[in-house]
C-alpha positions in Angstrom: 88.4 28.7 122.8 90.8 31.6 122.2 93.0 32.1 125.2 94.2 35.6 126.3 97.1 36.4 128.7 96.2 39.8 130.2 99.3 41.5 131.6 98.7 44.2 134.1 95.2 42.9 134.8 94.8 44.6 138.1 96.1 48.0 137.0 94.1 51.1 136.1 93.6 50.1 132.5 93.9 46.3 133.0 91.1 46.2 135.5 88.7 47.8 133.0 89.7 45.2 130.4 89.4 42.3 132.9 85.9 43.5 133.8 84.8 43.7 130.2 86.4 40.4 129.2 84.7 38.6 132.1 81.9 36.5 130.7 83.1 36.8 127.1 83.9 33.8 124.9 87.6 34.2 125.7 89.6 32.2 128.1 91.4 34.9 130.0 94.5 34.4 132.2 95.0 37.3 134.5 98.6 38.3 135.2 99.3 41.0 137.9 102.5 41.7 139.9 101.1 44.1 142.5 99.4 42.7 145.6 96.9 45.6 145.5 96.0 44.7 141.9 95.6 41.1 142.8 93.3 41.9 145.7 91.2 44.2 143.6 90.7 41.6 141.0 89.8 39.0 143.6 87.6 41.2 145.9 85.7 43.1 143.2 85.6 40.7 140.3 86.2 37.3 141.8 89.1 36.7 139.5 92.3 34.8 140.4 95.7 35.6 139.0 98.3 33.3 137.6 102.1 33.6 137.0 103.4 34.9 133.7 104.6 31.5 132.7 101.2 29.9 133.4 99.4 32.7 131.6 101.6 32.4 128.5 101.4 28.6 128.2 99.6 28.1 125.0 98.1 31.6 124.9 96.8 32.7 121.5 96.7 36.4 122.4 98.7 38.5 124.8 97.4 41.9 125.9 99.9 44.4 127.3 97.8 46.5 129.7 101.0 48.1 131.2 102.4 51.7 131.1 104.1 52.8 127.8 107.4 53.0 129.6 107.2 49.3 130.7 105.9 47.8 127.4 109.4 47.4 125.9 110.8 45.5 129.0 107.7 43.3 129.4 107.6 42.4 125.8 111.3 41.6 125.7 110.9 39.4 128.8 108.2 37.3 127.3 109.3 37.3 123.7 111.0 33.8 123.9 107.9 32.3 125.5 105.5 33.2 122.7 104.6 30.6 120.2 104.6 31.5 116.5 101.4 33.2 115.4 100.7 34.7 118.8 98.9 38.0 118.7 100.4 40.7 120.9 97.9 43.5 121.6 99.1 47.0 122.6 96.6 49.6 123.8 98.5 52.6 122.5 100.6 53.4 119.4 103.5 54.9 121.3 105.6 51.9 122.1 104.9 50.0 118.9 105.7 53.2 116.9 108.9 53.6 118.8 110.0 50.1 118.0 109.7 48.7 121.5 108.1 45.4 120.4 110.4 42.4 119.8 111.7 41.9 116.3 109.8 38.7 115.5 108.3 38.3 112.1 106.3 35.2 113.2 104.2 37.3 115.8 101.1 39.4 115.0 101.1 42.9 116.4 97.7 44.5 116.9 97.3 48.0 118.3 93.9 49.4 119.5 92.9 52.6 121.3 89.5 54.1 122.3 88.3 57.4 121.0 86.4 57.9 124.3 82.7 58.9 124.5 82.1 61.8 122.2 80.9 65.2 123.5 77.9 65.1 121.2 76.0 61.9 122.1 72.5 60.6 122.9 73.3 59.1 126.3 70.4 59.4 128.7 71.4 56.9 131.4 73.0 58.8 134.3 75.9 56.3 134.5 76.6 56.6 130.8 76.5 60.4 131.0 79.1 60.3 133.8 81.3 57.8 132.0 83.8 60.2 130.4 86.5 57.6 129.8 84.3 55.0 128.2 84.5 51.2 128.5 81.9 51.2 131.3 78.5 52.5 130.3 78.9 55.1 127.6 79.2 54.2 123.9 82.4 55.1 122.1 84.2 54.7 118.9 87.6 53.0 118.6 90.6 52.8 116.3 92.7 49.7 115.6 95.8 48.8 113.5 97.3 45.6 112.3 100.9 46.5 112.6 102.2 43.1 111.4 100.7 39.7 110.8 98.3 38.0 108.3 95.4 40.0 107.1 92.9 37.4 108.2 93.6 37.9 111.9 92.5 41.5 111.9 89.0 40.3 112.5 90.1 38.6 115.8 91.9 41.7 116.9 88.9 43.9 116.2 86.6 41.4 118.0 88.8 41.6 121.1 89.0 45.4 120.8 85.2 45.7 120.7 84.9 43.6 123.9 87.6 45.5 125.9 86.3 48.9 124.9 82.6 48.1 125.0 80.1 49.4 124.3 81.4 50.3 120.9 79.8 52.3 118.0 82.1 52.8 115.0 85.3 50.8 114.7 87.9 52.5 112.5 90.9 50.8 110.9 94.0 52.9 110.7 97.8 52.4 110.5 100.1 52.7 113.5 101.6 55.8 111.9 98.1 57.3 111.6 97.3 56.3 115.2 100.4 58.2 116.3 99.1 61.3 114.4 95.9 61.0 116.4 97.7 60.4 119.7 99.9 62.1 120.8 99.6 64.5 117.9 96.0 65.5 117.6 94.5 64.5 121.0 97.4 65.5 123.4 99.9 67.9 121.7 97.1 69.9 120.2 93.8 69.3 121.9 95.0 68.8 125.5 97.4 71.8 125.2 94.6 74.1 123.9 92.2 72.9 126.6 94.8 73.8 129.2 95.1 77.2 127.6 91.3 77.6 127.7 91.3 76.7 131.4 94.0 79.2 132.0 92.0 81.8 130.1 89.0 81.0 132.4 91.2 81.4 135.4 92.4 84.8 134.1 88.8 86.0 133.9 88.3 84.9 137.5 91.4 86.7 138.5 90.0 89.8 136.9 86.8 89.6 138.9 84.4 87.2 137.2 82.9 84.6 139.6 84.4 81.2 138.8 81.0 79.5 138.4 79.8 82.2 136.0 83.1 82.0 134.0 82.9 78.1 133.8 79.3 78.1 132.8 79.9 80.7 130.1 82.9 78.9 128.7 81.5 75.4 128.7 78.2 76.6 127.1 80.1 78.4 124.4 82.4 75.4 123.8 79.2 73.4 123.2 77.6 75.7 120.6 80.9 76.7 118.9 82.1 73.1 118.7 78.8 72.0 117.3 79.1 74.4 114.4 82.9 74.0 113.8 82.7 70.2 113.8 79.5 70.2 111.7 77.3 68.6 114.3 74.7 71.2 113.4 74.4 73.6 110.5 75.3 77.2 111.4 77.5 80.1 110.8 79.3 82.5 113.2 78.4 86.1 113.6 80.6 88.8 112.0 81.8 89.7 115.5 82.8 86.1 116.2 84.6 85.8 112.9 86.5 89.0 113.5 87.5 87.8 117.0 88.8 84.5 115.4 90.7 86.5 112.7 92.4 88.5 115.5 92.8 85.8 118.1 94.2 82.9 116.1 97.5 84.6 115.1 97.9 85.9 118.7 97.5 82.5 120.2 99.1 80.2 117.5 102.4 80.3 115.7 102.3 80.3 112.0 104.0 77.0 111.8 102.0 75.2 114.5 101.1 72.3 112.2 104.7 71.1 112.3 103.7 69.1 115.4 102.4 66.6 112.9 105.6 66.2 111.0 107.1 62.7 111.4 110.2 63.9 113.3 108.0 65.8 115.7 105.7 62.9 116.3 108.7 60.6 116.8 110.2 63.1 119.3 107.0 63.3 121.2 106.7 59.5 121.4 110.3 59.3 122.5 109.5 61.5 125.4 106.5 59.4 126.4 108.2 56.1 126.2 
């Protein structure tokens, strides 16, 4: 049986993983330093924790469900305790991209991250419709990368990824560099920033007299139909009025060189700030 040492098992992310791994084919050793996390695992999932040394003893896989800023320290602390061939799984590309994993050629480094449940979906179950993060009830896609290690172990990493992010639809294989383009580049630097601007725009309409509920309903409804057309969820074209508004609005809102956020040095700088 494949054994997994799950670091941060009682944390925000680790708890989700521990819950999904429970009952799987894997032998999971739960490692958590906080008393609150230990109590949560025990009281809600009936899971006991072990020390780091106990968890690492003979472990085939180590999952680092700890904050980006702690991955480097945790990985360095346990590096000498990992047997050759151990798979170390990171849940985000930031720390691996920044070089925070130990320099050991005999270890496998696997990185995986959820896409989160898509806006356009066929969920009908109320719990799935309210599972915005994923990994609980709503189906989602995932991305994974084999950063280093033999090609044949990718299948194991992907199997684990599909369990911890379940229920999973499509599983995409990318490189760590491509994952960094997706996050923080695409999802945070671009998408999150523009969504914050959209919220601020809604608030400005409210400040100018539109009822908040009306402004929110109007914006979210238009995000749905406009997004469906732009992202080819449904065939359609915009009206001449909408196209003219885009032609005027985009240069007002966006700098001409905004795509430089995807340049390698900008991605590296963003990840440096995160880690």
